[in-house]
ZAMARPA-582889 format. One record per residue (C-alpha): residue in one letter; x, y, z. Coordinates in pm, 1 decimal. Each point is the difference from the previous one (the first is absolute). Layout:
+--------+----------+----------+----------+
! residu !       c1 !       c2 !       c3 !
+--------+----------+----------+----------+
!      A !        X !        Y !        Z !
...
+--------+----------+----------+----------+
This chain:
+--------+----------+----------+----------+
! residu !       c1 !       c2 !       c3 !
+--------+----------+----------+----------+
!      M !  -2231.6 !  12586.7 !  10979.4 !
!      N !     77.8 !   -351.3 !    112.7 !
!      L !    221.1 !     42.6 !    303.8 !
!      R !     -1.1 !   -365.4 !     97.3 !
!      K !    302.6 !    -49.1 !   -224.9 !
!      S !    177.2 !    291.9 !    169.4 !
!      R !    -59.1 !   -149.8 !    343.4 !
!      D !    108.9 !   -343.6 !   -118.7 !
!      K !    317.8 !    135.6 !   -157.6 !
!      Q !     94.5 !    242.1 !    276.4 !
!      N !    189.3 !   -252.0 !    212.6 !
!      E !    166.3 !   -147.6 !   -306.5 !
!      L !    119.5 !    344.2 !   -110.7 !
!      I !    129.9 !     92.5 !    344.8 !
!      Q !    186.5 !   -330.0 !     26.1 !
!      Y !    150.0 !     50.1 !   -344.4 !
!      M !    120.3 !    344.5 !    103.8 !
!      R !    157.7 !   -140.5 !    316.8 !
!      D !    166.7 !   -282.5 !   -191.3 !
!      N !    142.8 !    249.7 !   -248.4 !
!      E !    130.8 !    230.7 !    271.6 !
!      Y !   -225.3 !    299.3 !    -49.4 !
!      S !     37.7 !    241.3 !    289.1 !
!      K !   -229.5 !    -40.4 !    300.4 !
!      W !   -110.0 !    360.4 !    -51.2 !
!      Y !   -107.7 !    -62.7 !   -359.7 !
!      I !   -173.2 !   -327.7 !     86.7 !
!      G !   -190.0 !    182.6 !    273.5 !
!      K !   -108.3 !    274.4 !   -240.8 !
!      V !   -125.1 !   -250.6 !   -257.1 !
!      N !   -181.4 !   -201.1 !    266.2 !
!      R !   -168.8 !    312.8 !    142.2 !
!      E !   -119.7 !    105.8 !   -345.2 !
!      I !   -147.7 !   -344.4 !    -64.8 !
!      E !   -172.5 !     10.4 !    339.3 !
!      W !   -135.2 !    348.0 !    -76.0 !
!      L !   -135.3 !   -117.7 !   -334.6 !
!      L !   -167.8 !   -302.7 !    151.8 !
!      A !   -153.2 !    205.8 !    280.3 !
!      H !   -125.9 !    287.7 !   -215.4 !
!      A !    -89.3 !   -144.0 !   -340.2 !
!      E !   -361.2 !    -83.4 !     71.8 !
!      K !    -62.1 !    303.1 !    222.0 !
!      E !    141.5 !    238.2 !   -262.6 !
!      G !   -166.6 !   -176.0 !   -293.5 !
!      I !    335.9 !    -74.4 !   -160.2 !
!      V !    -30.8 !   -207.6 !   -315.7 !
!      S !    356.2 !     11.3 !   -138.1 !
!      Y !    356.3 !     33.8 !    119.1 !
!      E !     24.3 !    332.5 !   -184.2 !
!      Q !   -298.2 !    131.3 !    193.9 !
!      A !    154.2 !   -130.8 !    323.1 !
!      C !    310.6 !    207.4 !    -72.9 !
!      E !   -208.2 !    312.5 !    -57.4 !
!      V !   -193.6 !    -49.4 !    325.2 !
!      R !    322.2 !    -69.9 !    189.8 !
!      I !    169.9 !    310.7 !   -138.7 !
!      R !   -296.2 !    214.1 !    107.5 !
!      S !     -4.3 !   -155.1 !    347.8 !
!      K !    372.1 !     50.9 !     73.7 !
!      P !    134.7 !    257.6 !   -246.4 !
!      D !    300.8 !     82.0 !    216.4 !
!      R !    113.6 !   -365.1 !     24.6 !
!      V !   -101.3 !   -164.8 !   -325.5 !
!      Y !    171.6 !     86.7 !   -323.7 !
!      R !   -100.2 !    -82.6 !   -353.4 !
!      V !    278.8 !   -161.1 !   -198.3 !
!      Y !     -0.1 !     10.4 !   -377.5 !
+--------+----------+----------+----------+
């Protein structure tokens, strides 16, 4: 998975959310999930965003919810 694009777009996304008055709580949650992905992708052997979700759900099942 090429995470360079995620890192490059992270600040842009967070700024967009601020500009469009997303709550600080929600912005923080999104930012933490991006940071988690960037920190764990290589270590966990994650190759897709779908796989990242599965790994994240297993790591924090009481805090992370799957939305369909």
